[in-house]
Structures are given as C-alpha cells and as structure tokens.
C-alpha positions in Angstrom: -37.9 16.5 -7.5 -34.5 15.0 -8.4 -31.1 17.1 -8.4 -28.8 15.9 -10.4 -24.8 16.6 -9.6 -22.1 17.4 -11.9 -19.7 14.5 -12.0 -17.4 16.6 -9.6 -19.7 17.4 -7.0 -19.8 15.4 -3.9 -22.4 16.7 -1.6 -22.0 16.6 2.2 -17.9 14.6 1.6 -15.0 16.4 3.1 -11.8 16.1 2.3 -10.9 13.2 4.5 -13.8 11.2 2.6 -12.8 12.6 -0.9 -9.4 11.4 -0.3 -10.3 7.9 1.0 -12.8 6.8 -1.3 -10.2 7.9 -4.1 -7.3 6.2 -2.0 -9.7 2.9 -2.2 -10.4 3.2 -5.7 -7.2 3.7 -6.8 -6.3 0.4 -4.9 -9.1 -1.9 -6.0 -7.9 -1.0 -9.7 -4.2 -2.0 -8.6 -5.2 -5.2 -7.4 -7.5 -6.1 -10.3 -4.8 -5.4 -12.9 -2.4 -7.6 -10.3 -4.5 -10.4 -10.2 -5.2 -10.1 -14.5 -1.3 -10.1 -14.3 -1.0 -13.2 -12.7 -1.0 -12.2 -8.7 -4.6 -13.7 -8.0 -3.8 -14.9 -4.3 -2.0 -11.1 -3.5 -4.4 -8.8 -1.4 -4.4 -5.5 -0.1 -3.5 -6.6 3.2 0.1 -7.9 1.7 1.0 -4.3 1.3 1.2 -3.5 4.9 4.3 -6.2 5.4 5.8 -6.0 2.0 6.4 -2.2 2.8 8.4 -3.2 5.9 10.7 -5.4 3.1 11.5 -3.1 0.4 14.6 -1.3 2.6 15.9 -4.6 3.0 15.4 -8.1 5.3 14.1 -8.5 8.7 13.2 -10.7 11.4 10.1 -11.8 11.9 10.2 -9.9 15.2 11.5 -6.7 13.8 8.6 -7.3 11.4 5.8 -7.4 14.1 7.1 -4.6 16.1 7.2 -2.4 12.5 3.4 -3.5 12.1 2.4 -2.9 15.7 0.7 -6.5 15.9 2.0 -9.7 17.9 5.1 -12.0 16.5 2.3 -14.7 16.1 0.2 -12.9 13.6 3.5 -11.2 11.8 4.3 -15.2 11.3 1.2 -16.2 10.0 1.0 -13.4 7.1 4.7 -14.3 6.7 4.0 -18.1 6.0 1.2 -17.1 3.3 3.4 -14.9 1.7 6.3 -17.7 1.6 3.6 -20.2 0.7 2.9 -17.3 -2.7 6.3 -17.3 -3.3 6.3 -13.3 -2.5 8.7 -14.0 0.3 11.7 -16.1 1.0 13.3 -16.9 4.7 16.7 -16.7 4.9 18.5 -19.1 7.4 19.9 -17.3 9.9 23.1 -18.0 12.7 21.0 -18.7 15.4 18.0 -20.9 14.6 15.6 -18.3 16.7 16.1 -15.6 14.6 15.2 -16.0 10.4 15.5 -13.7 7.9 12.6 -12.6 5.6 12.7 -10.9 2.6 11.1 -10.4 -0.7 11.5 -12.9 -3.8 12.2 -12.4 -7.3 8.4 -12.5 -7.4 7.4 -10.4 -4.6 10.0 -7.8 -6.3 8.2 -7.9 -9.5 4.7 -7.5 -7.7 6.2 -4.1 -6.5 7.5 -3.2 -9.9 4.3 -3.8 -11.1 2.0 -2.2 -8.5 4.2 1.1 -9.0 4.1 0.6 -13.0 0.0 0.1 -12.4 -0.2 3.1 -9.9 2.5 5.5 -12.6 -0.3 4.6 -14.9 -3.6 5.7 -13.1 -1.8 9.0 -12.1 -1.2 9.7 -15.8 -4.7 9.2 -16.0 -5.4 11.5 -13.1 -3.0 14.4 -14.2 -4.9 14.0 -17.8 -8.6 14.2 -16.2 -7.5 17.2 -13.9 -4.3 18.7 -15.9 -1.2 19.0 -14.4 -1.7 21.8 -12.2 -4.7 20.9 -10.5 -3.2 17.1 -9.7 0.3 18.6 -8.2 -2.3 21.3 -6.3 -4.4 18.4 -4.7 -0.9 16.6 -4.3 0.9 19.3 -2.1 -3.1 20.0 -0.1 -3.4 16.4 0.9 0.1 16.1 2.0 -0.3 19.3 3.7 -3.6 18.1 5.6 -1.3 14.9 6.5 0.9 16.6 8.0 -0.6 18.5 9.5 -2.4 15.7 11.4 0.9 14.6 12.4 0.6 11.3 9.8 3.4 11.7 7.3 5.9 10.4 9.4 4.5 6.6 9.1 4.3 7.7 5.3 7.8 8.6 5.4 9.2 5.6 7.3 7.0 3.1 5.7 4.7 2.3 8.7 1.0 2.7 7.5 -1.1 0.3 9.6 -4.2 -1.4 8.2 -7.3 -0.3 9.1 -8.3 -1.3 12.5 
C-alpha cells in the first residue's frame, strides 16, 4: 500500500534538513534567474568571495584570512572573478598588496540577486501567510543563534560547505 503525503508533510526530515533543502532550492532559483539575466558564468561559490567585498575593498591576503583559505586559493577565485568582470583590481601603494573591489558588473549582480531573493520571499509570504513566514524566520534565526552560527551571518563570514 502506498501512502500519499500532503505537500507540506516531510516525514523524517528535521528542521535542519528542511532549512537546508529550502535554502538549496532558493539558491537554485536565484542562480537560474541570474544566468537568464546574463550572468552565465557566475557560480554559487563566487558568493563566498563577493560577500566579503560588499562592505568595501580588501586585499587578497585579507580575503583569504576572512574566507579561511590559503592566499593561493583566494588569488585563484579573485583572478576568475576579475576575468568575468565582477571584480576590479586596484593599484596599490606598494606592489605587493593590491586591493580588490566589486566592479559595476559585480554590484549589478549583487543588486539582481537581492531583487530575485525579495521576489522569492514575496512568493513564500503569499504561500505561507505573513505571520507564519515571520514566525518561521524568527524560529530559524533563534535556532541559528542557539548553535552559535549567527555571528558568521552578521559579519558576512559564511564558509562554503566542506
């Protein structure tokens, strides 16, 4: 006998998995729309670099430290994002420490991503209702805080999955 589940029933999935799968689905939608808007070569992993440049320019060494990767790894992704036109490299006073910043195209990508996420949020609010949506946000925020993860969100230091 096959038992059909309701659309909102997710047997066996805890809150962590539900939040993860929702986040993955949202990211999938965002990336699909970003590509449709002309950001064909951007990958989700690029966001882990871009988040550190929202507040201002940084050196590759500083990016590596904030991302908790080697300077070589940070340099590699910075070079790729420069090639894609998302980042600019600024001349430095000393030749060793060049600064990196978001280019106009990079800022356009950030703004587009934010608009897409706002559209998705409106869709979720409509599906769940404003009160349920806000309650879910508060619950997930509280859970993230309880597990010590909210500091990384506040300081834009989210690490890529290992």
